[in-house]
ZADREN-459800 format. One record per residue (C-alpha): residue in one letter; x, y, z. Coordinates in steps of 0.02 Angstrom, whole numbers, plus 50000, padded with zeros to 5 digits. Layout:
<nodes>
[node "a",[X,Y,Z]]
...
</nodes>
This chain:
<nodes>
[node "m",[51602,62746,53255]]
[node "y",[51638,62586,53165]]
[node "v",[51501,62517,53049]]
[node "r",[51512,62338,53010]]
[node "k",[51469,62282,52832]]
[node "r",[51343,62145,52813]]
[node "r",[51407,61996,52720]]
[node "r",[51299,61884,52617]]
[node "p",[51266,61716,52693]]
[node "v",[51360,61572,52614]]
[node "s",[51199,61475,52582]]
[node "e",[51141,61587,52438]]
[node "i",[51175,61514,52266]]
[node "n",[51194,61618,52110]]
[node "v",[51074,61538,51983]]
[node "v",[51110,61654,51837]]
[node "p",[51241,61536,51758]]
[node "y",[51117,61391,51771]]
[node "i",[50984,61493,51681]]
[node "d",[51109,61535,51543]]
[node "v",[51151,61351,51519]]
[node "m",[50966,61306,51516]]
[node "l",[50929,61437,51382]]
[node "v",[51073,61376,51274]]
[node "l",[51009,61196,51287]]
[node "l",[50833,61255,51245]]
[node "i",[50895,61340,51087]]
[node "i",[50994,61185,51037]]
[node "f",[50840,61074,51058]]
[node "m",[50729,61196,50963]]
[node "v",[50849,61197,50816]]
[node "t",[50882,61009,50808]]
[node "a",[50704,60944,50840]]
[node "p",[50635,60984,50665]]
[node "l",[50788,60905,50585]]
[node "i",[50765,60741,50676]]
[node "s",[50582,60712,50628]]
[node "q",[50596,60734,50439]]
[node "g",[50553,60556,50393]]
[node "v",[50510,60393,50476]]
[node "k",[50539,60221,50404]]
[node "v",[50384,60115,50426]]
[node "d",[50341,59938,50377]]
[node "l",[50160,59937,50324]]
[node "p",[50053,59792,50384]]
[node "k",[50014,59649,50266]]
[node "a",[49830,59641,50313]]
[node "s",[49671,59680,50222]]
[node "a",[49583,59843,50262]]
[node "n",[49409,59848,50333]]
[node "p",[49278,59903,50208]]
[node "i",[49199,60075,50226]]
[node "e",[49026,60068,50300]]
[node "q",[48894,60110,50171]]
[node "e",[48803,60269,50211]]
[node "d",[48653,60352,50130]]
[node "n",[48759,60440,50000]]
[node "p",[48888,60341,49900]]
[node "p",[49069,60400,49908]]
[node "l",[49153,60505,49775]]
[node "i",[49295,60403,49701]]
[node "a",[49435,60503,49623]]
[node "s",[49555,60391,49525]]
[node "v",[49726,60415,49447]]
[node "d",[49797,60292,49320]]
[node "v",[49975,60249,49268]]
[node "r",[49979,60391,49140]]
[node "g",[49930,60519,49274]]
[node "q",[49754,60547,49208]]
[node "y",[49614,60582,49331]]
[node "y",[49442,60502,49335]]
[node "l",[49287,60533,49442]]
[node "n",[49139,60418,49471]]
[node "v",[49012,60557,49441]]
[node "g",[48920,60594,49280]]
[node "d",[48885,60499,49121]]
[node "n",[49065,60479,49059]]
[node "q",[49149,60394,49206]]
[node "e",[49269,60302,49090]]
[node "s",[49342,60459,49012]]
[node "p",[49481,60563,49093]]
[node "v",[49439,60726,49180]]
[node "e",[49544,60884,49184]]
[node "k",[49609,60943,49353]]
[node "d",[49502,61100,49357]]
[node "a",[49344,61006,49308]]
[node "l",[49376,60872,49440]]
[node "a",[49398,61003,49575]]
[node "a",[49241,61096,49520]]
[node "v",[49133,60939,49519]]
[node "v",[49197,60882,49690]]
[node "k",[49170,61056,49762]]
[node "a",[48992,61063,49692]]
[node "q",[48953,60889,49758]]
[node "l",[49017,60934,49932]]
[node "e",[48916,61096,49933]]
[node "k",[48761,60994,49891]]
[node "s",[48800,60855,50016]]
[node "p",[48941,60898,50139]]
[node "q",[48941,60725,50220]]
[node "t",[48990,60636,50059]]
[node "p",[49148,60533,50088]]
[node "v",[49290,60554,49963]]
[node "v",[49405,60409,49919]]
[node "v",[49564,60408,49814]]
[node "k",[49594,60257,49702]]
[node "g",[49771,60251,49635]]
[node "d",[49841,60123,49515]]
[node "g",[49974,60011,49594]]
[node "q",[50103,60064,49465]]
[node "v",[50069,60252,49476]]
[node "a",[50203,60364,49549]]
[node "y",[50176,60412,49730]]
[node "n",[50186,60595,49680]]
[node "e",[50034,60578,49567]]
[node "v",[49927,60514,49712]]
[node "i",[49989,60657,49822]]
[node "q",[49948,60784,49686]]
[node "l",[49772,60714,49675]]
[node "m",[49752,60727,49863]]
[node "v",[49813,60908,49860]]
[node "l",[49689,60946,49721]]
[node "l",[49548,60872,49825]]
[node "q",[49605,60971,49977]]
[node "q",[49600,61132,49876]]
[node "a",[49424,61085,49821]]
[node "g",[49371,61086,50004]]
[node "v",[49376,60901,50049]]
[node "p",[49402,60888,50238]]
[node "s",[49469,60709,50237]]
[node "v",[49516,60581,50106]]
[node "g",[49513,60391,50116]]
[node "l",[49626,60277,50015]]
[node "m",[49549,60132,49919]]
[node "t",[49635,59963,49918]]
[node "d",[49603,59791,49844]]
[node "p",[49576,59648,49966]]
[node "v",[49723,59533,49999]]
[node "e",[49712,59364,49912]]
[node "p",[49724,59220,50036]]
</nodes>
């Protein structure tokens, strides 16, 4: 008796090569995506910022001057520099007492960008959830 073999219909497409190509493209995009978004050039607007609405509790203002010294608007000696550890401790204590207290960074115009970032990192380590940046109004 003669048994006839069944042949596959011609309409079936082998999709395995397409899946391989898709996975290779996925890996390429996953590797190159972080490299593309490292930095973005932005032109900041030349407009004045809206003032912060006054709330029941005044904001904590952490300042950094040209020499990299830190200041805080709390206590009797607001004009004298504060050490990093003391600033973090005071801010942490103030936020434990009143968690809704806004925190603002005031950086001198001539201070290095890194100094402002270091102050913001210090505030973040002290438990500050968000930080505002203080500016001077634009002269007309």
